[in-house]
C-alpha positions as CSV (number, residue, x, y, z in Angstrom):
1,M,52.5,8.5,4.4
2,K,50.7,10.2,7.3
3,Q,48.4,7.9,9.3
4,R,45.4,9.4,10.9
5,S,43.7,7.6,13.8
6,V,39.9,7.5,14.1
7,L,38.3,6.5,17.4
8,V,34.6,5.7,17.5
9,V,32.9,5.8,20.9
10,L,30.5,2.9,21.5
11,F,27.7,2.7,24.0
12,D,24.5,0.8,24.6
13,G,21.6,2.1,22.4
14,M,23.7,3.7,19.7
15,Q,22.6,3.7,16.1
16,S,24.7,1.0,14.4
17,L,24.8,2.8,11.0
18,D,26.2,5.9,12.7
19,V,29.2,3.7,13.5
20,T,29.6,1.5,10.5
21,G,28.8,4.1,7.8
22,P,31.7,6.4,8.6
23,L,34.0,3.5,9.3
24,E,33.3,2.0,5.9
25,V,34.2,5.4,4.4
26,F,37.5,5.6,6.2
27,A,38.3,2.0,5.5
28,G,37.5,2.5,1.8
29,A,39.8,5.4,1.6
30,S,42.6,3.4,3.2
31,R,42.6,1.1,0.0
32,F,44.3,4.0,-1.9
33,P,48.0,4.3,-2.1
34,D,49.4,6.7,0.5
35,V,46.2,6.8,2.4
36,S,46.0,5.3,5.9
37,Y,43.4,5.5,8.7
38,E,43.9,3.6,11.9
39,L,40.4,2.7,13.0
40,R,39.5,1.9,16.6
41,T,36.3,1.5,18.6
42,A,36.1,1.8,22.4
43,S,33.4,1.7,25.0
44,L,33.6,3.2,28.5
45,D,34.7,-0.1,30.1
46,G,35.7,-2.1,27.1
47,A,32.7,-4.3,27.3
48,P,30.5,-5.2,24.3
49,V,27.6,-2.9,23.6
50,R,24.2,-3.5,22.0
51,S,23.0,-1.2,19.4
52,S,19.4,0.2,19.0
53,C,18.6,-2.5,16.4
54,G,19.9,-5.3,18.6
55,L,23.3,-5.7,17.0
56,T,26.1,-6.4,19.5
57,L,29.5,-4.7,18.8
58,V,32.7,-5.7,20.5
59,P,35.0,-2.7,20.9
60,D,38.8,-2.8,20.6
61,G,39.1,-1.7,24.2
62,S,38.1,0.8,26.8
63,L,38.2,4.5,26.4
64,A,40.6,4.8,29.4
65,D,43.2,2.7,27.6
66,T,42.9,4.4,24.1
67,P,45.4,7.0,23.0
68,V,44.2,10.4,21.9
69,P,43.1,10.0,18.3
70,H,43.3,12.4,15.4
71,T,39.5,12.2,15.0
72,L,37.1,11.3,17.7
73,L,33.6,10.3,16.5
74,V,30.5,10.0,18.7
75,P,27.5,8.3,17.1
76,G,23.8,8.9,18.0
77,G,20.9,6.7,18.8
78,R,18.5,6.0,21.7
79,G,21.4,5.8,24.1
80,T,21.8,9.5,23.9
81,R,18.5,10.2,25.6
82,D,19.7,9.2,29.0
83,P,23.5,8.9,28.7
84,D,25.9,7.3,31.1
85,P,27.2,10.1,33.3
86,G,30.7,8.4,33.1
87,L,30.6,8.7,29.3
88,V,29.6,12.4,29.5
89,Q,32.4,13.0,32.0
90,W,34.9,11.3,29.7
91,L,33.8,13.4,26.7
92,R,34.1,16.5,28.8
93,A,37.7,15.7,29.8
94,H,38.9,14.2,26.5
95,G,36.8,16.0,23.9
96,P,39.1,19.0,23.6
97,L,42.2,16.8,22.9
98,P,41.7,15.4,19.3
99,E,42.3,17.5,16.2
100,R,38.8,16.8,15.1
101,L,35.7,16.2,17.2
102,V,32.8,14.7,15.3
103,S,29.2,13.7,16.0
104,V,26.7,11.8,13.9
105,C,23.0,12.2,14.4
106,S,22.0,12.7,18.0
107,G,25.6,12.2,19.1
108,A,25.5,16.0,19.2
109,L,23.5,15.7,22.4
110,L,26.3,13.9,24.1
111,L,28.9,16.5,22.9
112,A,26.6,19.3,24.1
113,A,26.0,17.6,27.5
114,A,29.8,17.5,27.8
115,G,30.1,21.2,27.0
116,Q,32.0,20.6,23.8
117,L,29.5,22.5,21.5
118,D,29.1,25.7,23.6
119,G,29.8,28.7,21.4
120,H,29.8,26.6,18.2
121,R,27.4,26.2,15.3
122,A,26.1,22.6,15.1
123,T,23.4,20.4,13.7
124,T,21.8,17.1,14.5
125,H,18.9,14.9,13.4
126,W,15.9,17.1,12.6
127,N,13.9,15.4,15.2
128,V,16.1,16.4,18.1
129,C,17.2,19.9,16.9
130,E,14.6,21.6,19.1
131,K,15.7,19.5,22.1
132,L,19.4,20.4,21.5
133,A,18.6,24.1,21.2
134,R,16.3,24.1,24.3
135,E,18.6,22.2,26.6
136,H,21.8,23.8,25.4
137,P,21.2,27.4,24.6
138,A,24.9,28.1,24.3
139,V,24.9,26.0,21.1
140,E,24.0,27.7,17.8
141,V,21.7,25.0,16.4
142,D,21.2,25.0,12.6
143,P,18.5,22.4,11.8
144,E,18.8,22.8,8.0
145,P,22.2,21.4,6.7
146,I,23.2,17.7,6.6
147,F,26.5,18.5,8.3
148,V,28.2,21.6,9.8
149,R,31.9,22.2,10.2
150,D,32.8,24.8,12.8
151,G,36.6,24.8,13.4
152,R,37.7,21.5,14.7
153,I,34.1,20.4,15.5
154,A,31.9,18.7,12.9
155,T,28.4,17.6,13.5
156,S,26.0,15.8,11.1
157,A,22.3,15.2,10.7
158,G,20.6,11.8,11.0
159,V,22.2,8.4,10.2
160,T,23.3,8.4,6.5
161,A,24.5,12.1,6.8
162,G,27.3,10.6,8.8
163,I,28.6,9.0,5.6
164,D,28.5,12.4,3.9
165,L,30.4,14.0,6.7
166,A,33.0,11.2,6.7
167,L,33.4,11.7,2.9
168,A,34.0,15.4,3.5
169,L,36.7,14.6,6.1
170,V,38.4,12.2,3.7
171,E,38.3,14.9,1.0
172,E,39.9,17.3,3.5
173,D,42.6,14.8,4.3
174,H,43.3,13.4,0.8
175,G,41.5,15.3,-1.8
176,R,38.3,15.3,-3.9
177,D,39.2,12.3,-6.1
178,V,39.7,9.9,-3.2
179,A,36.4,11.0,-1.5
180,L,34.3,10.8,-4.6
181,T,35.8,7.4,-5.6
182,V,35.0,6.0,-2.2
183,A,31.4,7.4,-2.6
184,R,31.0,5.7,-5.9
185,H,32.5,2.4,-4.5
186,L,29.9,2.5,-1.7
187,V,27.2,3.2,-4.3
188,V,26.2,6.3,-2.5
189,F,23.4,7.8,-4.5
190,L,24.8,11.4,-4.3
191,R,27.7,12.7,-2.4
192,R,26.0,15.6,-0.8
193,P,27.7,18.9,0.3
194,G,27.2,19.9,3.8
195,G,24.9,22.8,2.9
196,Q,22.3,20.6,1.4
197,S,19.1,20.4,3.3
198,Q,18.4,17.4,5.5
199,F,15.3,16.8,3.3
200,S,15.2,15.7,-0.3
201,A,12.0,16.7,-2.2
202,Q,10.6,13.2,-1.5
203,L,11.5,13.3,2.2
204,S,10.5,16.9,2.9
205,A,7.1,16.4,1.4
206,Q,4.6,14.0,2.8
207,T,3.3,11.2,0.6
208,A,-0.2,12.1,-0.6
209,R,-3.0,10.0,0.8
210,R,-5.0,9.9,-2.4
211,E,-3.8,7.7,-5.3
212,P,-4.1,10.4,-8.0
213,L,-1.9,12.8,-6.1
214,R,0.6,10.0,-5.2
215,E,0.8,9.2,-8.9
216,V,1.5,12.8,-9.7
217,Q,4.3,12.9,-7.2
218,H,5.9,9.8,-8.8
219,W,5.4,11.3,-12.3
220,I,7.2,14.5,-11.3
221,T,10.2,12.6,-9.9
222,E,10.4,10.4,-13.0
223,H,9.8,13.2,-15.6
224,P,11.6,16.4,-14.4
225,G,11.8,17.6,-18.0
226,A,8.1,17.4,-18.7
227,D,5.5,20.1,-18.5
228,L,5.1,20.3,-14.8
229,S,2.8,23.3,-14.6
230,V,-0.1,23.2,-12.2
231,E,-2.4,23.0,-15.1
232,A,-0.6,19.9,-16.6
233,L,-0.3,18.2,-13.3
234,A,-4.0,18.9,-12.4
235,A,-5.0,17.3,-15.7
236,R,-3.1,14.1,-14.8
237,A,-4.9,14.0,-11.5
238,R,-8.2,14.7,-13.2
239,L,-8.8,17.8,-11.0
240,S,-9.3,21.4,-11.7
241,P,-6.0,23.4,-11.3
242,R,-7.4,25.2,-8.2
243,H,-8.6,22.1,-6.5
244,F,-5.4,20.2,-7.4
245,A,-3.1,23.0,-5.9
246,R,-5.1,23.1,-2.7
247,A,-5.2,19.3,-2.3
248,F,-1.5,18.8,-3.2
249,Q,-0.4,21.3,-0.5
250,A,-2.9,20.0,2.0
251,E,-1.7,16.4,1.6
252,T,2.1,16.9,1.0
253,G,2.8,20.0,3.1
254,T,4.3,21.9,0.1
255,T,3.0,23.6,-3.1
256,P,3.3,21.9,-6.4
257,G,5.7,24.5,-7.6
258,R,8.1,24.1,-4.7
259,Y,8.0,20.3,-5.0
260,V,8.8,20.6,-8.7
261,D,11.7,23.0,-8.0
262,R,13.3,20.6,-5.6
263,V,12.9,17.6,-7.8
264,R,14.5,19.4,-10.7
265,L,17.4,20.7,-8.7
266,E,18.2,17.3,-7.3
267,H,18.0,15.7,-10.7
268,A,20.3,18.3,-12.2
269,R,22.8,17.9,-9.4
270,R,23.0,14.2,-10.0
271,L,23.6,14.7,-13.7
272,L,26.3,17.2,-13.0
273,E,28.0,14.9,-10.6
274,D,27.7,11.6,-12.4
275,T,27.8,12.5,-16.1
276,T,29.8,14.6,-18.5
277,D,26.7,15.9,-20.2
278,G,26.7,19.6,-21.1
279,V,25.0,22.2,-18.9
280,A,22.7,23.2,-21.8
281,G,21.5,19.6,-22.3
282,I,21.1,19.1,-18.5
283,A,19.1,22.3,-18.3
284,R,16.7,21.1,-21.0
285,S,16.4,17.5,-19.6
286,C,15.6,18.8,-16.1
287,G,12.9,21.2,-17.3
288,Y,14.8,24.5,-16.8
289,G,14.7,25.3,-20.5
290,T,17.9,27.5,-20.6
291,P,21.3,27.3,-18.8
292,E,20.6,30.7,-17.3
293,A,17.4,29.5,-15.7
294,M,19.2,26.6,-14.2
295,R,22.1,28.8,-13.0
296,R,19.7,31.1,-11.2
297,A,18.1,28.1,-9.5
298,F,21.5,26.7,-8.4
299,V,22.7,30.0,-7.1
300,K,19.5,30.6,-5.1
301,A,19.5,27.2,-3.5
302,L,23.2,26.3,-3.2
303,G,25.1,29.6,-3.5
304,A,27.0,28.2,-6.6
305,G,26.3,27.9,-10.3
306,P,26.2,24.6,-12.2
307,A,29.8,24.9,-13.4
308,E,31.2,25.5,-9.9
309,Y,29.1,22.7,-8.5
310,R,30.4,20.2,-11.1
311,R,34.0,21.4,-10.5
312,R,33.6,20.7,-6.8
313,F,31.6,17.5,-6.8
314,G,31.7,15.9,-10.3
315,S,33.7,12.8,-10.8
316,R,34.0,10.0,-13.3
317,T,36.8,8.1,-11.5
318,T,36.8,4.3,-10.8
319,A,37.1,2.7,-7.4
320,P,40.4,0.8,-6.8
321,S,40.3,-2.9,-6.4
């Protein structure tokens, strides 16, 4: 059994979930036979650190006394805004040594400050993508995906995207079944592939201010297979179709059609991953009508049809005790 070591860098002002989320994934995978991750945390001087939410974490030791790991993970958080120069210097010297160099959320800013992302494609939390691109023009910043793998370097978007990236690394190390079972054990709603947008339909669109439009948003989410034409939705909101379409876009930032498309796609993906229902039945229940219509939507958005998506991400396995 090959043991892989994972070292998580701790510093004041880090986001605690950026640390604990990936660690829980690796720890969960280690419950499987023939899977072992040695998990360690370290701060610059070995002293306890205080996270952005006030949680104090006690590291296993100092960075200077920690052996080179297989995977080095750098979390994000407010502490990346004005980082300790000593931490940046340590990352500059030690970042090239591990087999995998990983950042979660705004941890990409620390890696970039240490020169580790120059010439690489990377992502980070949507709110700091512009800052990363502006301050580090040698980095190819992609603000869309939830995580990016470029050679030995992997970067993820905000907070919970670190869990998705950790699951992808476990899959790389030990296969799809282990990663998906860990995801189900952690009750992760959907184990998302890296190419998925940082925004779900509900997150990418603003919540409408007016109650009738908010109710329509909820109706769409709960009834993806219903008639979701502009005319039908406008009738639910008691507005004319023209007035409804204008008001919906003004208050949510997207058109009704785009919102419906994203909700249907997300619902279909969940059914493909979590059920054994046939593609034709899923297409009908999600409002696509025909398997071919759903296939076109999947290929356009994800670059893969429903069958390929299910082959890569579907699982009905059970978590080990």
